[in-house]
N, C-alpha and C positions, 0 to 999 in steps of 0.2 A: 812577174811570174814566181811560182815557188817551183824549184826543180825537184826531179825526185831524190836527190841525195839530200837537200834540205828537209824535205818532207819526212825520209825515213829519220833524220836526226830529232825534227820536232815533235815525232811521235813515239819517240824511244828514251825521253829522259828519265833518268834514275830519281830516286827521291833525294840523292846528295844534288843532282844538277839543279833539282828544282828548289832545293833549299839555296843553291849558290843564285839562281836567277831571281829569287825572292829579294837577296841581300838584305836592306834594313829593314823591308815589311815582314820577313821572315824570322826576325830575330826572337819574337815570342813564341814561335814554334820549333820544334825539334822533329823534323820530318823522319820517320821510321820505315814507310813503305809508300809506294806509289802505283798507281794502274792507269795507263792510257784510256779514256772512254771515248773519245771521237772529238770530230770537229763541230762546232758550234753553228747554228742559223748565220751568225755574225763572223764566221771565220775564224773564231779562237779556238786554240787547242786545248781541250779540257782533261784535265788529270784527277783522279779521287786519290787523297792523301791521307795517311794516317801518321799522327804526331803524339808525342808524350804529353802527358799532363803532369805525371809523377812518375817516380820509379815504377810504378805497378799499372796506372791506369793511362789509357788511350782513348783518344777521340779521332775523328774524320771530319774533313771538309773537302772542298774543290780547289783546286788551283787554275787557273786560266792564263794561258800562254798567247799574247799577241805578236805575230812576227811582221816586222816592217822591211820589204824586201829592198826598198830605197836604201835604207840604211844598213840592211843586213844585221839586223838586231832584235832580240826579244825581250819585251816587256812582259812580267809575270804580276799576277794580282790575285790574291786569296778571295775565293768567294764564298 
């Protein structure tokens, strides 16, 4: 079960938190903004993120968080 407290945490990640959750997968991205979009049909938490391409240019993509309640851990993937 996902508790109300954990649900609040999973829906309020900042771009800094998402960057950290991505770990090595996020090294090629420098996230500068994020917005929680919703929960997918598969139970993943979906965020829209903005990242730097260079000093002036930005692009966006999605980041998906998968929560494992048995291990109380989050896995992040770039979509």
